[in-house]
C-alpha positions in Angstrom: 10.0 85.5 -73.0 10.2 83.4 -76.2 7.3 80.9 -76.8 7.6 77.9 -79.0 4.9 76.0 -80.9 4.7 72.2 -80.9 7.5 70.3 -82.6 9.9 73.1 -81.7 8.8 75.6 -84.3 9.7 79.1 -83.3 7.0 81.6 -83.6 7.4 84.2 -86.3 8.4 87.4 -84.5 5.3 89.0 -86.1 3.0 86.2 -84.7 2.7 85.3 -81.1 0.6 82.6 -79.3 -1.7 85.5 -78.2 -2.1 86.5 -81.9 -3.0 82.9 -82.8 -5.6 82.5 -80.0 -7.0 86.0 -80.8 -8.1 84.6 -84.2 -10.5 82.2 -82.5 -14.0 83.2 -81.4 -14.5 81.1 -78.3 -17.8 79.9 -77.1 -18.8 77.6 -74.3 -17.1 74.2 -73.7 -19.5 72.4 -75.9 -19.9 75.0 -78.6 -17.7 75.3 -81.7 -14.9 77.9 -81.5 -14.8 79.5 -84.9 -11.5 80.3 -86.6 -11.9 83.9 -87.6 -9.0 84.4 -90.0 -7.5 83.0 -93.2 -9.1 79.9 -94.6 -7.5 77.3 -96.8 -9.5 76.6 -100.0 -10.7 73.4 -98.3 -12.4 75.5 -95.6 -10.0 74.8 -92.7 -8.4 77.7 -90.8 -4.7 78.3 -91.4 -2.0 80.1 -89.6 1.5 80.9 -90.8 4.7 80.4 -88.8 8.1 81.1 -90.3 6.7 81.0 -93.8 5.0 77.6 -93.3 1.2 77.2 -93.2 -0.4 75.1 -90.4 -4.0 74.1 -90.0 -5.5 76.0 -87.0 -7.4 73.0 -85.5 -4.2 70.9 -85.6 -2.3 73.7 -83.9 -4.9 74.0 -81.2 -4.8 70.2 -80.6 -1.0 70.3 -80.3 -1.0 73.3 -78.0 -3.7 71.9 -75.7 -3.3 68.1 -75.9 0.2 67.5 -77.2 1.9 66.3 -80.4 -0.1 64.4 -83.0 1.5 61.0 -83.7 3.1 60.6 -87.1 0.6 59.4 -89.7 -2.4 60.5 -87.7 -4.9 63.3 -88.3 -6.8 65.7 -86.1 -10.5 65.1 -86.9 -13.6 67.1 -85.9 -16.4 65.5 -83.9 -18.6 68.5 -84.9 -17.8 68.4 -88.6 -17.1 72.1 -88.6 -13.8 72.7 -90.4 -13.4 76.1 -88.8 -13.9 74.8 -85.3 -10.9 75.0 -83.0 -12.5 73.8 -79.7 -10.1 71.2 -78.3 -13.2 69.3 -77.0 -14.4 68.8 -80.5 -11.1 67.4 -81.8 -9.8 63.8 -81.8 -6.9 61.9 -83.3 -7.6 59.4 -86.0 -6.5 57.7 -89.1 -7.8 58.5 -92.6 -10.0 55.4 -92.2 -11.3 56.7 -88.8 -12.2 60.0 -90.3 -14.0 58.3 -93.3 -15.9 56.0 -91.0 -16.9 58.9 -88.8 -18.2 60.6 -92.0 -20.2 57.5 -93.0 -21.6 57.0 -89.5 -22.9 60.6 -89.6 -24.3 60.2 -93.1 -22.1 62.9 -94.6 -20.6 61.0 -97.5 -21.7 61.9 -101.0 -24.7 59.8 -102.1 -26.5 59.3 -105.4 -26.1 62.1 -107.8 -23.8 64.0 -105.3 -21.0 61.5 -106.2 -19.1 63.3 -108.9 -18.2 60.1 -110.7 -21.8 58.9 -111.1 -23.1 58.5 -114.7 -26.7 58.0 -113.7 -29.5 60.2 -112.2 -31.9 59.0 -109.6 -34.6 58.7 -112.2 -32.4 56.4 -114.3 -31.8 54.2 -111.2 -35.5 53.9 -110.6 -36.0 53.0 -114.3 -33.2 50.4 -114.2 -34.8 48.7 -111.2 -38.2 48.8 -112.7 -37.0 47.3 -116.0 -35.0 44.6 -114.3 -38.0 43.7 -112.0 -40.1 42.9 -115.1 -37.8 40.0 -115.9 -37.6 41.1 -119.6 -34.1 42.7 -119.3 -31.0 40.9 -118.2 -28.3 42.8 -116.3 -26.1 42.6 -119.4 -28.8 44.2 -121.5 -29.3 47.0 -119.0 -25.5 47.5 -118.8 -25.4 47.9 -122.5 -28.4 50.2 -122.6 -27.1 52.6 -119.9 -23.4 52.3 -120.8 -22.2 51.2 -117.4 -21.0 48.1 -115.7 -22.1 46.4 -112.5 -25.9 47.1 -112.8 -26.4 44.3 -110.4 -25.0 46.5 -107.6 -27.9 48.9 -108.4 -30.6 46.2 -108.6 -29.4 44.5 -105.4 -29.3 47.9 -103.6 -25.6 47.7 -102.8 -25.3 51.2 -104.3 -28.1 53.9 -104.6 -29.7 52.2 -101.5 -31.9 55.2 -100.6 -33.5 55.4 -104.1 -36.8 53.6 -104.4 
């Protein structure tokens, strides 16, 4: 019997649905099911069909829940990129996925943001200097070589830094 994957892709004769499922270490219904094979450099599990690479969690979603609508993504409730438990997967937009990340506090903050030009110590110093009333925002911007110091002093960014 010939099986087909979602969207009508035919399984590579060397790969079967059983081969795909065998690459997942299944746990209980609420546990993560770890992908135990090839990983993309991003950390997501991948599986090849007819010389095309698919994300394992997306394939699991399509095999168990149905086709993913165009423009939508398969996101993880558990934040484990290797997880293939269909109970941990949901459909969302890029914005849904980003909001989920923010809600869980996983977004890069402070010095973790690779575009930051300041350290946490500099942020503390900027706030201290500004609070004395002797330095304007413009003077601090010039001193530290960045713009929008007011976003730091008003705690719009770097909120968790004292």
